[in-house]
C-alpha positions in Angstrom: -49.1 -5.6 28.4 -49.9 -3.0 25.7 -49.3 -3.7 22.0 -46.6 -1.1 21.9 -44.7 -2.7 24.8 -45.0 -6.2 23.2 -43.7 -4.8 19.9 -40.7 -3.2 21.6 -39.9 -6.4 23.5 -40.1 -8.5 20.3 -38.0 -6.0 18.4 -35.3 -6.0 21.2 -35.3 -9.8 21.4 -34.9 -10.2 17.6 -32.0 -7.7 17.5 -30.3 -9.4 20.4 -30.6 -12.7 18.7 -28.9 -11.6 15.5 -25.4 -12.2 16.8 -26.1 -15.4 18.7 -24.2 -18.4 17.4 -22.4 -16.2 14.9 -18.9 -15.8 16.3 -16.6 -14.6 13.6 -12.9 -15.3 13.6 -10.7 -12.2 13.4 -10.0 -11.2 9.9 -6.8 -12.7 8.7 -4.6 -10.1 7.1 -2.8 -11.2 4.0 0.9 -11.6 4.4 2.9 -8.4 3.9 5.6 -8.7 1.3 9.3 -8.4 2.3 10.7 -5.4 0.4 14.3 -5.6 1.7 15.7 -8.9 3.0 19.0 -8.9 4.9 20.9 -12.2 4.8 21.9 -13.5 8.2 25.5 -13.8 9.3 26.4 -17.4 9.5 27.5 -18.1 13.1 31.1 -19.3 13.2 30.2 -22.0 15.7 27.5 -23.3 13.4 29.9 -23.3 10.5 32.5 -25.3 12.5 29.9 -27.8 13.7 28.3 -28.1 10.1 24.9 -26.9 11.4 22.3 -25.7 9.0 18.6 -25.5 8.9 15.7 -23.1 9.2 14.7 -20.7 11.9 11.1 -19.6 12.1 10.8 -16.0 13.3 7.8 -14.0 14.3 8.2 -10.3 13.5 6.0 -7.4 14.8 6.0 -5.0 11.8 5.2 -1.3 12.1 2.8 0.4 9.6 5.8 1.9 7.8 7.3 -1.6 7.2 10.2 -1.6 9.7 10.4 -4.4 12.2 9.6 -3.4 15.8 10.5 -6.7 17.4 11.3 -10.2 16.5 11.4 -13.5 18.4 12.2 -17.1 17.4 9.4 -19.6 17.2 11.7 -22.5 16.3 15.0 -23.6 15.0 18.5 -24.6 16.1 19.6 -22.6 19.1 23.0 -21.8 17.5 21.2 -20.2 14.6 18.5 -18.3 16.4 20.4 -15.1 17.3 21.7 -14.6 13.8 18.2 -15.1 12.3 16.6 -12.6 14.7 19.3 -10.1 14.1 18.8 -10.4 10.3 15.0 -10.1 10.4 15.2 -7.0 12.6 16.9 -5.3 9.6 14.2 -6.4 7.1 11.8 -4.0 5.5 8.2 -5.0 4.7 5.7 -3.2 2.5 3.7 -0.4 4.3 0.3 -1.2 5.7 -2.5 0.6 7.7 -1.5 -0.9 11.0 1.0 -3.1 12.8 1.0 -6.7 11.8 2.6 -9.9 12.9 4.5 -11.8 10.2 6.0 -15.2 10.5 9.0 -15.8 8.3 11.7 -18.4 7.8 15.4 -17.8 7.7 17.4 -20.6 6.0 21.0 -21.5 6.9 22.7 -23.8 4.4 26.0 -25.2 5.3 28.6 -25.7 2.6 32.3 -26.4 2.5 
């Protein structure tokens, strides 16, 4: 093998080895701030049953800050629809691209 071929082979191997064992996690984008928050309508059934609590909602937010879609990640089933409906009306700060934001919507029962 000529010196030139050996040099090229060594160079290629060293370049290929640069990324070995260095798996980087996707960059975590900082949370986008909520600019406009709409309070959920307290479901009448929840009010009658004295149900309160927190619903965790995942919102897919467009670059302009409007909510494209939302889905519940957890919470009392009687409260979920009201929480999703409210979060779909929220407005987040603008960003360069779509992002997924996880928010919590609280329902406090009072007489």
